[in-house]
C-alpha positions as CSV (number, residue, x, y, z in Angstrom):
1,M,229.0,-0.9,98.4
2,R,228.3,-2.0,94.6
3,K,230.9,-2.0,91.7
4,V,230.5,-2.0,87.9
5,S,233.1,-3.5,85.6
6,V,234.0,-1.7,82.3
7,A,235.9,-3.5,80.0
8,A,236.6,-0.6,77.1
9,S,239.8,0.1,75.9
10,K,240.3,0.3,78.7
11,S,239.7,-1.6,82.2
12,Y,238.1,-0.1,85.5
13,E,235.8,-0.4,87.6
14,V,233.0,1.6,89.5
15,H,232.5,1.9,92.6
16,V,228.8,3.0,94.1
17,G,228.2,3.3,97.7
18,E,228.0,5.8,100.7
19,N,231.1,7.4,102.5
20,L,233.6,6.5,99.3
21,L,235.5,9.7,100.3
22,A,236.9,9.0,103.3
23,Q,239.0,5.7,101.5
24,I,239.2,7.6,97.5
25,G,243.0,7.5,98.3
26,Q,243.3,3.9,98.6
27,T,240.5,3.9,96.0
28,V,242.8,5.5,93.7
29,A,246.6,4.6,94.9
30,A,244.7,0.6,94.1
31,A,243.7,1.4,90.7
32,C,245.8,3.6,89.1
33,G,249.9,3.6,91.6
34,G,251.5,6.5,90.5
35,E,253.0,9.5,93.3
36,R,251.4,13.1,92.1
37,V,247.4,13.6,92.0
38,L,246.3,17.4,90.7
39,I,242.4,17.4,92.0
40,V,240.6,19.1,90.0
41,T,237.4,20.7,91.3
42,D,235.4,24.2,90.8
43,D,234.7,26.7,93.6
44,M,231.8,25.2,94.7
45,V,232.3,21.4,94.7
46,G,235.9,22.0,96.1
47,G,234.6,24.6,99.5
48,L,233.1,21.0,100.1
49,Y,234.6,17.8,99.5
50,G,237.9,19.7,98.2
51,K,240.3,19.6,101.8
52,T,238.3,15.5,101.9
53,V,239.5,14.7,99.3
54,E,243.0,16.2,99.2
55,N,243.9,15.1,103.0
56,A,242.7,11.2,101.8
57,M,245.1,11.1,98.9
58,I,248.3,12.4,101.4
59,E,247.3,10.0,104.1
60,S,247.7,7.2,101.2
61,G,251.2,8.4,100.0
62,Y,250.4,11.3,96.8
63,A,252.3,14.7,96.2
64,A,248.8,16.6,96.3
65,S,247.6,20.0,94.6
66,V,244.1,21.2,93.7
67,F,243.1,22.9,90.9
68,T,239.8,24.8,90.6
69,F,238.3,27.0,88.6
70,P,234.9,29.0,88.2
71,R,232.2,26.9,88.5
72,G,229.4,26.3,85.3
73,E,229.5,25.5,81.3
74,Q,231.2,28.6,80.2
75,S,234.7,27.5,82.1
76,K,234.4,24.3,79.9
77,S,237.1,26.9,77.4
78,M,239.7,26.7,76.1
79,D,241.4,29.5,78.7
80,T,240.6,26.7,81.6
81,Y,241.7,24.1,79.3
82,I,245.4,26.4,78.6
83,A,245.5,26.5,82.7
84,L,244.8,23.4,84.0
85,L,247.9,22.2,81.4
86,S,249.5,24.9,82.9
87,A,248.9,23.6,86.7
88,M,249.8,20.2,85.0
89,A,253.4,21.0,84.5
90,A,253.5,22.9,87.3
91,A,253.0,20.0,90.3
92,G,255.2,18.3,88.1
93,L,253.2,15.3,87.1
94,T,254.0,12.8,84.6
95,R,252.8,10.0,82.8
96,S,252.5,7.7,85.6
97,D,250.8,10.4,87.9
98,I,247.0,11.2,88.6
99,V,244.2,13.3,87.3
100,A,241.4,13.2,89.9
101,A,238.0,15.3,88.6
102,V,236.2,15.8,92.1
103,G,232.2,17.9,91.2
104,G,230.4,17.1,87.9
105,G,230.3,17.0,84.5
106,V,232.0,20.1,83.5
107,V,234.9,19.5,86.4
108,G,234.9,15.9,84.4
109,D,234.6,16.9,81.0
110,L,237.5,19.3,81.2
111,A,239.7,17.4,83.4
112,G,239.2,14.2,81.3
113,F,240.6,16.7,78.0
114,A,243.1,17.2,80.0
115,A,244.3,14.3,81.0
116,A,243.7,12.9,78.2
117,T,246.0,15.5,75.8
118,Y,248.6,16.1,79.1
119,M,252.0,14.4,78.1
120,R,249.4,12.4,75.0
121,G,247.8,11.2,78.5
122,I,247.6,10.8,82.0
123,R,245.8,8.6,84.9
124,F,242.5,9.8,85.2
125,A,240.4,10.0,88.2
126,Q,236.2,10.2,88.1
127,I,234.9,11.4,91.1
128,P,231.6,12.3,90.4
129,T,229.4,14.3,93.3
130,T,226.1,15.3,91.2
131,L,223.7,12.7,90.3
132,L,224.2,13.6,86.6
133,A,228.0,13.3,86.6
134,M,227.3,9.9,88.4
135,V,224.8,8.4,86.1
136,D,226.2,9.7,82.5
137,S,229.0,11.5,81.9
138,S,231.9,10.2,84.4
139,V,231.2,6.5,82.8
140,G,231.9,6.1,79.1
141,G,235.6,8.3,78.3
142,K,233.6,11.2,76.6
143,T,236.0,14.5,77.5
144,A,235.9,17.7,75.6
145,I,235.7,21.5,76.1
146,D,233.3,24.0,74.1
147,L,234.6,26.5,71.3
148,P,232.5,30.1,70.9
149,S,230.6,28.4,67.9
150,G,228.8,25.2,69.9
151,K,229.2,22.1,72.9
152,N,232.1,20.0,73.0
153,Q,233.1,20.4,69.6
154,V,237.1,19.4,70.9
155,G,237.3,16.4,72.8
156,A,238.9,12.9,72.7
157,F,237.5,9.5,73.8
158,Y,239.5,8.2,77.0
159,Q,238.3,6.2,79.2
160,P,239.3,6.5,83.3
161,D,241.0,4.6,85.5
162,V,238.9,4.2,88.2
163,V,235.3,5.9,88.7
164,V,234.4,6.3,92.4
165,C,230.6,7.3,93.2
166,D,230.3,8.6,96.6
167,I,226.4,9.0,96.6
168,S,226.5,10.5,100.6
169,T,227.9,13.3,98.5
170,L,224.1,14.2,96.6
171,A,222.8,15.0,100.0
172,T,224.3,18.3,99.6
173,L,223.3,18.7,96.1
174,P,220.6,21.5,95.6
175,E,217.2,20.0,94.8
176,E,217.3,22.2,91.3
177,T,220.9,20.3,90.4
178,F,219.6,16.7,91.9
179,T,216.6,17.3,89.6
180,D,218.8,17.5,86.6
181,G,220.1,14.7,86.7
182,C,216.9,12.5,86.7
183,A,216.7,13.5,82.8
184,E,219.3,11.2,81.8
185,I,217.9,8.7,84.3
186,I,214.4,8.9,82.6
187,K,216.6,8.9,79.2
188,H,218.1,5.8,80.3
189,G,214.2,4.1,80.8
190,I,213.2,5.3,77.9
191,I,215.7,4.3,75.3
192,L,216.8,0.4,76.8
193,S,214.7,-0.4,80.3
194,E,211.0,-0.1,80.9
195,E,211.9,-2.2,83.7
196,L,214.4,1.4,85.4
197,F,211.1,3.3,84.1
198,N,209.0,1.9,85.7
199,L,211.0,1.9,88.8
200,L,211.0,5.9,88.6
201,K,207.2,6.0,89.0
202,R,208.6,6.0,92.6
203,P,210.4,8.6,93.8
204,I,214.3,8.4,93.1
205,K,215.9,8.7,96.7
206,P,214.9,6.1,98.5
207,Q,216.1,3.9,96.2
208,L,219.4,5.9,95.1
209,E,222.0,3.4,95.2
210,D,219.7,1.1,93.2
211,I,218.8,3.2,90.7
212,V,222.7,4.6,90.4
213,T,223.7,1.5,90.2
214,M,221.7,0.0,87.5
215,N,221.6,3.2,85.2
216,I,226.3,2.8,85.2
217,T,225.4,-1.0,84.2
218,I,223.0,0.2,81.3
219,K,225.6,3.2,80.5
220,S,228.4,0.6,80.5
221,D,227.1,-2.6,78.4
222,I,226.8,0.1,75.5
223,V,230.3,1.7,75.5
224,M,231.5,-1.8,75.9
225,A,229.7,-2.5,72.6
226,D,230.7,1.0,70.9
227,E,232.5,2.6,73.1
228,R,233.2,5.1,69.7
229,D,230.0,6.0,69.3
230,T,229.3,4.7,65.9
231,G,226.3,2.5,66.5
232,I,224.2,1.4,69.3
233,R,226.1,4.3,71.4
234,Q,224.0,6.6,69.7
235,I,221.2,5.7,71.4
236,L,222.5,8.0,74.5
237,N,221.8,10.6,72.4
238,F,218.2,11.2,72.8
239,G,217.0,14.7,73.2
240,H,220.7,15.9,73.3
241,T,221.2,17.3,69.4
242,I,217.8,19.9,70.6
243,G,218.6,20.0,73.9
244,H,222.3,21.1,73.2
245,G,220.4,23.6,70.5
246,I,218.5,25.1,74.0
247,E,221.6,25.3,75.4
248,A,223.4,27.1,73.4
249,G,219.9,29.1,72.4
250,S,219.7,29.8,76.2
251,N,223.8,31.3,76.3
252,Y,223.9,28.3,79.1
253,M,221.8,29.4,81.4
254,M,219.8,26.5,80.6
255,T,221.2,23.3,82.7
256,H,222.2,20.7,80.6
257,G,219.6,18.2,82.2
258,R,216.5,20.9,81.5
259,A,217.4,21.5,77.9
260,V,217.6,17.1,77.3
261,A,214.7,17.2,79.6
262,I,213.0,19.4,76.9
263,G,215.1,17.7,73.7
264,M,213.6,14.9,74.7
265,A,209.8,15.7,74.8
266,I,210.7,17.5,71.3
267,S,211.0,14.6,69.9
268,A,209.0,12.9,71.2
269,R,206.2,14.5,70.4
270,G,207.9,14.4,66.8
271,A,208.1,11.3,67.1
272,Y,204.2,10.3,67.7
273,R,203.2,13.2,65.5
274,M,205.6,11.1,62.6
275,G,203.5,7.7,64.0
276,I,206.9,6.1,65.5
277,C,205.4,5.7,68.3
278,G,201.9,6.2,70.0
279,E,200.2,8.3,72.2
280,D,200.3,6.7,75.0
281,C,204.8,5.8,74.8
282,Y,204.8,10.3,73.7
283,M,202.1,10.8,77.0
284,E,203.7,8.8,79.2
285,I,207.4,10.2,78.1
286,V,205.8,14.2,79.3
287,D,204.2,12.8,82.4
288,M,208.0,11.3,83.5
289,I,209.6,14.4,82.8
290,R,206.7,16.5,84.4
291,R,206.4,13.8,87.2
292,H,210.5,14.8,87.8
293,G,210.3,18.9,88.3
294,L,211.7,18.9,84.8
295,P,210.7,21.5,81.5
296,I,208.7,19.8,78.5
297,E,208.8,23.0,76.4
298,T,211.5,25.8,75.4
299,D,211.1,29.7,74.2
300,I,213.7,29.4,72.4
301,P,212.2,29.8,68.2
302,P,213.3,26.5,66.4
303,D,215.1,28.2,63.7
304,R,217.5,28.7,66.8
305,L,217.2,24.6,67.6
306,I,218.1,24.1,63.8
307,Q,221.2,26.6,63.6
308,A,222.4,25.2,66.4
309,A,222.2,21.6,64.9
310,F,224.2,22.6,61.5
311,V,227.5,23.0,63.6
312,D,226.5,20.0,66.1
313,K,229.5,17.0,66.4
314,K,227.4,14.4,65.1
315,R,226.2,16.2,62.0
316,N,227.7,14.3,58.8
317,S,227.7,15.3,55.0
318,A,224.6,13.3,55.1
319,G,222.6,15.0,57.6
320,I,222.1,13.8,61.4
321,S,220.4,11.1,63.5
322,L,218.1,11.7,65.6
323,I,217.0,9.2,68.7
324,L,213.2,8.2,68.5
325,P,211.2,5.9,70.7
326,E,209.4,3.3,69.3
327,K,207.6,2.5,73.0
328,I,209.2,2.9,76.2
329,G,212.6,0.7,76.7
330,K,212.7,0.3,72.8
331,C,214.1,3.2,70.6
332,A,215.1,3.8,66.8
333,I,217.8,5.8,64.9
334,K,216.6,7.7,62.6
335,S,218.8,9.5,59.9
336,F,217.7,12.9,58.3
337,S,218.5,15.5,56.3
338,M,219.0,19.3,57.4
339,E,216.4,20.3,55.7
340,D,213.7,16.9,57.1
341,L,215.7,17.8,60.7
342,A,214.4,21.7,60.1
343,A,210.4,20.0,59.5
344,F,211.2,18.1,63.0
345,I,211.9,20.4,64.6
346,H,209.2,22.2,63.9
347,L,206.7,19.5,64.2
348,G,207.9,18.6,67.3
349,M,207.6,22.1,68.8
350,Q,204.0,22.7,67.5
351,D,201.4,23.0,69.9
């Protein structure tokens, strides 16, 4: 097992290894204490791992209960959030008790926001079961729910007390879901680590523990340097402004990883055409995205993506920043007015 330490506004450890769920109660107890735990999961992950986690919590002395909601981005809503808060109150949770998120990014975002706001903040354990959640959303403290007008528009920075990445759970992922997580791994290589990018030229699964640990280390280093996303942490948004527009434009039928992959391809193409990166860098990015079975194009019109950018939470009065590659392992933060952003998106989507 590997451990990565994160020292942000709250210090915690990320555990990475195989067959960690059987001891999850002991791990959570050591990190969080408390007497009660509410396990938050969706209807797919709950059927696979809900009882295992619940039993492990009970064996460690917790009074455990489970809140399950329908899987999918549509559940990251105000209605589900209110239902979760009500379940926390019904379970008798106090500020010394725990919310444990078991699942992918939607579960972690929703449960984390509830943990941040219930009684002004209670203890929180992230137990990600998807590749995307392990390498990205479970670490760093971003929690949120969606509004009809846009993704992640209501949220809080709230660091977990412990993160447990049991990579054995990835064996039950559909191939499409596993591939979705590859987008965030590719992103980390492009923006910060040529070494990681080169590792991705070989299949990921035989290198899983190493690659997950490397990605968490990259993410944690950035979070420790800029927890609240006002400086260097913005580079983690590579592909995301356009990707979120693609998600919204597809009515969230397009998964996050695939939308980000397309967003990265469009951003790289625009950067090449603006002279920010060379053609070799652009082609390496596109080839890597394709290598891992991810798309590089969308049928959603540019104007729809521009419309989505106008409600992006990263926008300010001056416009918005985009993360653009200069070479593999190095990127730049470029500020765009909304008019210039529209021109950039058109440039990146032209054949």
